[in-house]
Backbone as CSV, one residue per row, in Angstrom:
resi,resn,N_x,N_y,N_z,CA_x,CA_y,CA_z,C_x,C_y,C_z
1,MET,179.062,129.341,56.521,178.764,129.617,57.794,177.680,129.563,58.436
2,ILE,177.844,129.369,59.340,177.297,129.128,60.309,177.089,129.849,61.155
3,GLN,175.554,130.910,61.194,174.977,131.939,62.006,173.808,131.021,63.353
4,VAL,174.987,131.563,64.685,173.901,131.477,65.990,173.284,132.267,66.010
5,SER,172.078,131.971,66.190,170.912,132.928,67.113,170.452,132.300,68.500
6,ARG,169.688,133.389,69.296,169.395,133.743,70.286,168.769,132.004,70.871
7,PRO,168.830,132.214,72.208,168.346,130.367,72.675,166.605,130.223,72.317
8,ILE,166.088,129.878,72.179,164.887,129.394,72.209,164.195,128.414,73.208
9,ARG,163.275,129.064,74.200,162.804,128.617,75.484,161.345,128.233,75.349
10,ALA,160.164,127.009,74.705,159.638,126.556,74.824,159.074,125.766,74.971
11,ALA,157.002,124.847,74.699,157.175,123.929,74.377,156.842,123.130,72.987
12,HIS,156.484,124.399,72.100,156.406,124.239,70.762,156.841,124.780,69.725
13,VAL,157.537,124.819,68.357,157.926,125.548,67.503,157.181,125.765,66.119
14,LYS,157.188,126.580,65.140,156.633,126.535,64.580,157.131,127.990,63.918
15,GLY,156.823,128.169,62.746,157.161,129.458,61.602,157.346,129.031,60.409
16,ALA,158.268,130.268,59.497,158.241,130.226,58.769,159.202,131.179,58.278
17,VAL,159.855,131.190,56.851,161.580,130.611,56.754,161.534,132.587,55.396
18,PHE,162.334,132.938,55.905,162.554,133.990,54.927,163.605,134.838,54.639
19,ASP,164.004,135.429,53.112,165.539,135.558,53.145,165.744,136.847,53.935
20,LEU,166.685,138.201,53.485,167.175,139.234,53.957,165.976,140.327,53.263
21,SER,165.457,139.992,52.157,164.627,140.770,51.571,162.807,140.818,52.158
22,GLY,162.925,139.613,52.661,161.686,139.422,53.377,160.579,138.433,52.287
23,ALA,161.053,137.823,51.412,161.042,136.964,50.685,160.457,135.292,50.997
24,ASN,159.761,135.047,51.069,159.353,133.733,51.680,160.412,132.579,51.155
25,ILE,161.136,131.449,52.136,162.379,130.801,51.361,161.251,129.640,51.081
26,PRO,160.853,128.977,50.035,159.593,127.358,50.355,161.082,126.179,50.220
27,GLY,160.651,125.265,51.004,161.361,124.467,50.925,162.494,124.135,52.090
28,ALA,162.652,125.601,52.513,163.633,125.288,53.990,164.022,124.539,54.600
29,ARG,165.112,124.009,55.185,165.049,122.271,55.398,165.436,123.016,56.663
30,ILE,164.526,122.239,57.648,164.793,122.257,59.087,164.574,121.235,59.567
31,GLN,165.707,120.744,60.866,166.467,119.911,61.494,166.828,120.736,62.782
32,VAL,166.105,119.390,63.766,166.597,119.269,64.900,167.501,117.562,65.717
33,GLN,168.364,118.108,66.268,168.873,117.204,66.769,169.259,117.457,68.420
34,ILE,168.995,116.453,69.339,169.483,116.496,70.810,170.626,116.969,70.929
35,GLN,171.771,118.171,72.034,172.502,118.323,72.163,173.660,117.619,72.739
36,GLY,174.207,117.071,71.520,175.706,115.909,72.188,175.500,114.719,70.990
37,SER,174.177,114.274,70.466,173.909,113.372,69.707,174.096,114.447,68.335
38,GLU,175.055,112.975,67.340,174.651,113.170,65.772,173.750,113.024,65.088
39,ALA,172.453,112.253,65.966,171.557,111.449,64.934,170.251,112.762,65.129
40,LEU,169.559,113.016,64.100,168.487,113.384,63.956,167.257,113.285,64.423
41,LEU,166.650,114.537,64.706,165.330,113.760,65.235,164.464,113.942,64.508
42,VAL,164.588,115.597,63.645,163.626,115.994,63.110,163.823,116.732,61.537
43,ASP,164.165,115.872,60.718,164.218,116.360,59.133,163.277,116.591,58.428
44,ILE,162.458,117.898,58.369,161.907,118.708,57.560,161.810,119.425,56.754
45,ASN,160.814,120.213,56.085,161.044,120.828,54.696,160.293,121.648,55.249
46,ALA,160.278,123.176,54.888,159.320,124.291,55.269,158.153,123.559,53.659
47,ASP,157.294,124.197,54.246,156.145,124.092,52.281,156.038,125.171,51.753
48,GLU,155.211,125.390,51.360,155.984,126.081,49.966,155.748,127.628,49.852
49,ASN,154.918,128.531,51.668,155.150,129.421,51.944,156.343,130.082,52.217
50,GLY,157.009,128.801,52.510,158.344,128.546,54.011,157.772,128.336,55.699
51,ARG,156.868,128.040,55.004,156.354,127.921,57.068,156.165,126.004,57.365
52,PHE,156.544,125.646,58.569,156.972,125.429,59.245,156.814,124.475,60.304
53,LYS,156.314,123.146,61.149,156.042,122.865,63.041,156.541,121.521,62.783
54,LEU,157.557,122.265,63.891,158.103,121.347,64.629,157.448,120.096,64.736
55,PRO,157.115,118.924,65.091,156.874,117.690,65.790,156.582,118.031,67.683
56,LYS,155.623,117.407,67.872,156.249,117.356,69.662,157.481,116.975,69.630
57,LEU,158.065,117.370,70.658,159.610,116.754,71.386,159.223,116.902,72.652
58,GLN,159.524,115.905,73.389,160.000,115.482,74.519,160.845,116.953,75.182
59,PRO,160.616,117.314,76.968,161.689,118.622,77.286,163.190,118.023,76.959
60,GLY,163.709,118.635,77.456,165.221,118.791,76.487,165.764,119.903,75.933
61,VAL,167.153,119.380,76.143,167.772,120.675,75.239,168.689,119.892,73.740
62,TYR,167.922,120.755,72.626,168.146,120.700,71.560,169.337,121.789,70.311
63,TRP,169.552,121.515,69.300,169.763,122.114,68.043,168.823,122.413,67.347
64,LEU,168.600,122.798,66.971,168.116,123.485,65.613,168.182,124.567,64.518
65,GLY,168.674,123.541,63.415,168.870,123.772,62.373,167.802,124.981,60.765
66,ILE,168.041,125.720,60.406,167.454,126.354,59.447,168.014,126.556,58.211
67,SER,168.550,125.515,57.366,168.998,126.371,56.262,168.474,125.882,54.312
68,SER,169.304,126.493,53.470,168.735,126.007,52.318,169.761,126.727,51.193
69,PRO,169.621,125.727,49.946,170.348,125.628,49.012,171.248,128.135,48.911
70,GLY,172.604,128.139,49.329,173.004,129.110,49.280,172.333,129.921,49.798
71,PHE,171.542,130.054,50.740,171.881,130.404,52.651,172.865,129.940,53.426
72,ASN,172.752,130.188,54.086,173.754,130.248,55.594,173.252,129.607,56.191
73,LEU,173.936,128.412,57.181,172.904,128.074,57.907,172.563,128.821,59.408
74,HIS,171.618,128.090,59.771,171.356,129.314,60.972,171.027,128.496,62.329
75,VAL,171.648,128.838,63.372,171.207,127.142,64.410,170.935,128.199,66.152
76,TRP,169.927,127.056,66.569,169.567,127.987,67.426,169.773,127.004,68.968
77,ASP,169.815,127.476,69.678,170.360,126.393,71.552,168.448,126.643,71.636
78,LEU,167.818,125.516,71.205,166.402,124.607,71.716,165.920,124.487,73.017
79,ARG,165.618,124.498,73.653,165.518,123.959,75.105,163.424,124.097,75.143
80,ILE,163.301,122.635,74.854,162.072,121.957,75.166,161.245,121.951,76.450
81,VAL,160.619,123.302,77.032,159.775,122.978,78.306,158.305,122.280,78.527
82,ARG,157.895,121.814,79.448,156.431,120.870,79.356,156.023,122.201,79.450
83,PHE,155.776,123.184,80.718,155.297,124.375,80.302,155.331,125.440,80.103
84,GLY,155.818,125.406,78.187,155.672,126.716,77.797,154.570,127.223,76.412
85,GLY,155.107,128.014,76.150,153.625,128.536,74.891,155.141,127.727,73.686
86,THR,153.897,128.500,72.427,155.021,128.276,71.761,155.909,129.276,70.565
87,GLU,156.656,129.137,70.230,157.603,129.807,70.261,157.471,129.716,68.716
88,ASN,157.396,131.254,67.968,156.545,131.684,66.327,157.912,132.065,65.790
89,LEU,159.120,131.168,65.485,160.051,132.040,64.752,159.870,132.341,63.919
90,SER,160.503,133.974,62.379,160.341,134.059,61.182,161.889,134.265,60.997
91,PRO,162.304,133.532,61.111,163.872,133.266,60.847,164.769,134.234,59.143
92,LYS,165.188,135.422,59.670,165.883,135.523,58.165,167.300,134.917,57.935
93,LEU,167.175,133.720,56.589,168.454,133.785,56.517,169.461,134.170,55.161
94,THR,170.516,134.409,55.644,171.478,135.108,55.201,172.478,134.067,54.332
95,VAL,173.186,135.244,52.772,173.270,134.833,51.597,174.243,134.363,52.135
96,GLY,174.562,132.734,51.917,175.800,132.314,51.616,176.715,132.929,51.047
97,THR,178.325,132.504,51.805,179.748,133.191,51.214,180.299,132.269,50.480
Protein backbone atom coordinates (compact mmCIF):
# COMPACT_ATOMS: atom_id res chain seq x y z
CA MET A 1 0.00 0.00 0.00
CA ILE A 2 1.20 3.51 -0.79
CA GLN A 3 0.40 6.37 1.56
CA VAL A 4 0.47 9.83 -0.03
CA SER A 5 1.45 12.61 2.32
CA ARG A 6 1.19 16.41 2.19
CA PRO A 7 3.18 18.28 -0.48
CA ILE A 8 6.64 19.57 0.43
CA ARG A 9 8.01 22.88 -0.89
CA ALA A 10 11.59 23.64 0.15
CA ALA A 11 15.15 24.15 -1.06
CA HIS A 12 16.58 21.32 1.10
CA VAL A 13 15.10 18.25 2.81
CA LYS A 14 16.35 16.28 5.79
CA GLY A 15 14.75 14.31 8.59
CA ALA A 16 14.43 11.09 10.53
CA VAL A 17 12.15 8.10 9.89
CA PHE A 18 10.05 6.56 12.67
CA ASP A 19 7.40 3.90 13.17
CA LEU A 20 4.01 4.74 14.71
CA SER A 21 5.34 4.09 18.23
CA GLY A 22 8.06 6.72 17.69
CA ALA A 23 10.95 4.24 17.38
CA ASN A 24 13.63 5.03 14.78
CA ILE A 25 13.70 2.98 11.58
CA PRO A 26 17.40 2.51 10.83
CA GLY A 27 18.31 2.00 7.18
CA ALA A 28 14.95 3.17 5.79
CA ARG A 29 15.17 3.65 2.02
CA ILE A 30 14.80 7.20 0.66
CA GLN A 31 14.27 7.65 -3.08
CA VAL A 32 13.73 10.69 -5.28
CA GLN A 33 12.66 10.73 -8.92
CA ILE A 34 11.56 13.43 -11.31
CA GLN A 35 7.80 13.32 -11.74
CA GLY A 36 7.00 11.74 -15.10
CA SER A 37 10.27 9.78 -15.17
CA GLU A 38 11.09 6.32 -13.87
CA ALA A 39 14.79 7.07 -13.33
CA LEU A 40 15.88 7.45 -9.70
CA LEU A 41 17.95 10.53 -8.92
CA VAL A 42 18.52 9.65 -5.28
CA ASP A 43 18.53 6.20 -3.68
CA ILE A 44 19.97 6.37 -0.16
CA ASN A 45 19.44 4.76 3.22
CA ALA A 46 18.82 6.45 6.54
CA ASP A 47 21.59 6.04 9.11
CA GLU A 48 21.42 3.84 12.23
CA ASN A 49 19.20 6.46 13.90
CA GLY A 50 16.81 6.75 10.96
CA ARG A 51 18.25 10.14 9.92
CA PHE A 52 18.75 11.24 6.33
CA LYS A 53 19.63 14.32 4.28
CA LEU A 54 18.88 14.63 0.59
CA PRO A 55 21.68 15.88 -1.62
CA LYS A 56 21.16 19.27 -3.25
CA LEU A 57 18.57 18.98 -6.01
CA GLN A 58 17.89 21.36 -8.87
CA PRO A 59 14.62 23.31 -8.63
CA GLY A 60 11.85 21.14 -10.03
CA VAL A 61 9.03 18.72 -9.27
CA TYR A 62 9.89 15.31 -7.82
CA TRP A 63 8.44 12.32 -6.01
CA LEU A 64 9.99 11.53 -2.62
CA GLY A 65 9.43 7.98 -1.42
CA ILE A 66 10.36 6.53 1.97
CA SER A 67 10.02 2.84 2.77
CA SER A 68 11.40 0.00 4.84
CA PRO A 69 10.73 -3.76 4.87
CA GLY A 70 7.47 -4.48 6.73
CA PHE A 71 6.21 -0.90 6.29
CA ASN A 72 4.09 0.83 3.67
CA LEU A 73 5.72 3.10 1.10
CA HIS A 74 5.03 6.77 1.85
CA VAL A 75 5.21 9.22 -1.06
CA TRP A 76 5.39 13.02 -1.12
CA ASP A 77 4.97 15.53 -3.95
CA LEU A 78 8.30 17.34 -3.59
CA ARG A 79 8.83 20.77 -5.12
CA ILE A 80 12.38 22.01 -4.81
CA VAL A 81 12.53 25.80 -5.03
CA ARG A 82 15.58 28.01 -5.38
CA PHE A 83 14.85 30.31 -2.43
CA GLY A 84 13.20 28.14 0.19
CA GLY A 85 14.19 26.91 3.58
CA THR A 86 15.00 23.43 4.81
CA GLU A 87 12.09 21.05 5.35
CA ASN A 88 12.71 18.81 8.36
CA LEU A 89 10.59 15.67 7.96
CA SER A 90 9.69 13.21 10.71
CA PRO A 91 7.67 10.63 8.78
CA LYS A 92 6.00 7.84 10.75
CA LEU A 93 5.71 4.79 8.53
CA THR A 94 2.70 2.53 8.93
CA VAL A 95 3.02 -1.24 9.12
CA GLY A 96 2.49 -2.95 5.78
CA THR A 97 -0.55 -5.11 5.16
